[in-house]
N, C-alpha and C positions, 0 to 999 in steps of 0.2 A: 857584435857577431858577425862571423866570417862569411864569405858571399859563395854565393853558387858559382860551377863553371855553365850550368843550364839554365835555359830562361824558355819561356813558351807564351803564347798571347792566350792560347786556351786552359781554361782551368782540369788539370791533369785527370783520368781516371784511379780509382783509388780502390784497392782490396786490402779486405784482411783476411790474415789468414789467422783461424783460432786454432791452436793444438789443443786437442781435448783430452785429457786421460783422467779427466774430473769431472765424469758428467752429471752428477748431482748439483753442481756446481754451475755449468751451463747456461741455466736458464735467466739467470741473475745477469750474467754477461749481455746476453743477446736484449733480455728488455731493455738494458742500458742503451745498448748499440740502437734498438729502433728508431726512436726519436729525432735522431741524429745522422740518419744511416747518410740520406741526401743523393739517393740513386749509388753509393759505394757495393761494391761487389762482396760476399760474407762470404769466407769459405770454411764451414768448421770442421777439420779432420783429426776425425775420430780412432784413437785407439781403443778408447771403448765405449761403445755404442749408447748414446743418449737413448733416456726413453720416445716411447711412441709420443706422446702427447707432446712433447717440447720439440720434434719435428713438427708436430700437424701446427704449433701455435706459430711457427716464425717460417712460413713457407718463402723466404724472400732469400734464406739461408739456402746455401747447397750444403753437403753432409757428404761426404769419401770418407768412407771405411779403411783404415790400415789396422786391423786388428797386431794390439799389442807391440805397435810402433814406441819407441823411446820419441819427445816430444820435437828433439832435433831431425826423425825423421819426418815426421807430419808435419812441419813447416817445410820441411824438403818438398815433399810433392804438393803442400798448397800453394808452393811459390810457383811449382811447373804449371800447376792444374788454373791459377789466377792468369787473370787479363791488364790488369791493372798499371799503368805508370807508375804509381805508388804502392809499393809491398807493403803495410802492417802487419808485425806479428805481435800475436801475444797469448794468453790460455785462458783456459774457458774460466778461470780461479779468480780472473779481473774482472772488475768491475770498471768499464770506465766512466770517468767524469761526463757531466752531457754537454760539456763544449770539446772533446777529446777531439774527434775527427776535425772538427772549426780548428784547432790548436795546429793540429799534421799537417791541412792542407795549407794555414797560413805559414808557418815554416816553412815547407816546402817550397814556397813562391821564392826563397834564397838560398836554401842546403839539399844537400843531396842526402844526408844522413841526419836524421833525427831521432833520440831515443828521450824519453822523458821519466817523471815521478813517479815512484811505486808509495803509495801511504797504508799502512794497517787500514782494514775495514772495520765494521760493528761487529760486537757480539764475537770477538775472538776467543779461541782456548788458550789454554796456555800450550800449545802443543801447535796451535796456530800462532801466538807470537814468537814461538823455537822458531817456527820457519820463514817466517817473515823476517827476523833478525836475522836467521843465518844466508837467506838469499839476499835481503833488499837492505840491510841497513844503510849501506852506501846510495844508495838511490833514496832514502828517504828526506824530506820537506825540514828546513830550508836548508838552500844551496841556490845559489845565482847559477845562469845559464854559462856552460863551461866547453869548451873542446876535450876529450878524453875518450880514451880508449877503451873505456868501461860499462858503455851503454847497456842497461839490460835488456836483453834480447826478449822479455816478456812485455817491453814497452817500446817497440823501435820499427821507424819507419823506412826505408831506401827506397832512392827511383831504383828501378827495374833496371836499366842501363847499366850500375852497379854490380846487380844480381848476376846478371848475366855475363859479365865481365869475371866474376870471381868462384861460375859454378862449377868449374873444376876443382871447388876444394869442400863444397858439401856432395860429393857423391856417397857417403857412409850417414849424412845428415848436416844439418844448417848448427853448427857448433858456432855460433856468434863470436866467441874470443877469436878464435882462425880468423875469419871472415872481417872482424876488422882489424887484425892486425896489419891482413893483404893491404887494406883500403888504405888504414893510415900509412902504410909503405908508397903507396902509389899518389900520396900528396890529398887526402880526400880526408873534409872537416869532420868530423864526429861530433855531433853538437849537441849538448844532453840540457833540452827549455825544461825545467818546472813549470811551465804552464802544461805540458802534453803529460796528464794526471791521471794515473788509473789506482785503484784502491784491493788491495789482497783480501778475496773471501775467507772463510774457512775453507782448512783443508782437507784432506780424505783422511784424516789422523796419522798417529807414528809409525804405525806400521807401512802403510804407502808411500809416506815421504820416505823413511828411512830405503823403503826399497826400492825407490827412485836414485835416491844418492847411489846406493852400489849399483844400479845398470848402467848410470849416467857418469860414475867414476870410474870404472870398470872401461869405459868406450872412450871417454878423457886421457885415459890414462893410454888405449892403443894409439890416439890419436898423437897425442904428445909424443909418447916414447917413440915413434915413425922416427923423430927427428934428431934420437939422442945415440951420445957414442953407447958404447959399452959401459965406460967408466960412468956417464952419466948417468945410466939408468940404473948402476948398482948402488952411484950417491943415493939417489931417489929415494931408491928401496931401505937402504940402512938408516936413512932421515924422516922415515914414515911413522916412528913412534911419537916422534915430537909433534909432530903436522897436526893434529886435533888438537894439542895448547894451543899454537899457533895461531892457527886459524879463529879461535875460539875467542883470545885475547883482542885480534885485530878488529873483531867485532864488536866485541865491550866498546871498547878504542873509539869507532866510528859513533857508537851510543852516545857518548859521554859526551864528544864532542859535540854533537845536535843537540844537547842538553833535552831530550823529549825523551820520556818511556825508561827512563834508564832503571827504576825500580824492576819493572816490568821486564828487563833485560837482566837483571839481577836476577830474577825467581828464574829463571827459566835456562839458567846457565846448563844444569845438568842434561837439558834436553838438549838443547842447541850443542854440548858438547858430543853428546850421542850420534847425531846429525854430522857433524864433523871426523867423528872416529870415522863412521859408514865411508864416508868419500875417500877419507886419507887409504881405507884396508883396502875400498875398490881399485880407485887409483894407481897403487903398489899392485896389485893382483896382473892388475895392466900392464905396470911395467913388466911384469912377470913374464908374461905370453908376448911381450914382443919379445923378450933375452931368451926364452923357451926357442920361437919361430927363428929366430936367427940362430 
């Protein structure tokens, strides 16, 4: 495991920022956090408002409303509103393992950035499995601790000093691939630890996730396209019809390599492909928007 440049004799304060666009899943997430919180600040940044009874059950959580915001925008606002020396990012759909925060605190004694594993939860439907494979096949156990650019933003923790250093990059939202590239270029180790574990609960359904893919994909196309030449934008647009096939093949390769849930992945292929097609279509629209602006 790489060592960090940071050191402190006192236990650092922790802030957990939960991007919540699935309020029906929030109760399970907060219930899993409650017994292990140990003074950690918890901010629920809501794109969709949680039921009143959920808010009442967890008075120690601070709720920040940002109607219709994307998760990267919710994370950005949560980071700005938080106070901890370590800022942990996740989403309401994730159910932390019982030692999640303990594992994060332990890892941050020697690291500046740490991500973890994301496992499937219980009683998932076909659409939930498709969402899981589409987003988290790379983060499924087993894997050994590793230095990787591809940390999952839905289960990652950062030293605040690093977030402050990269704040110029997330004015339009905390898009972790962009932040991670900057940190990597600056020589920061991005460590993925299998002991830092969350489980994905049920999703809000096909329509909700496909809509999220459309919104996120277009925003990502805007952000990525700004750094592309005109020729690179045109190439990306021309290649868009094959992208869903490539993305789906990569997912299946990852699952086969892990030797887990392979039959479920094969059954879910049509739904996985539909989600990847939504992303590719939206990312291409983002490139076209950039071309029109120029």
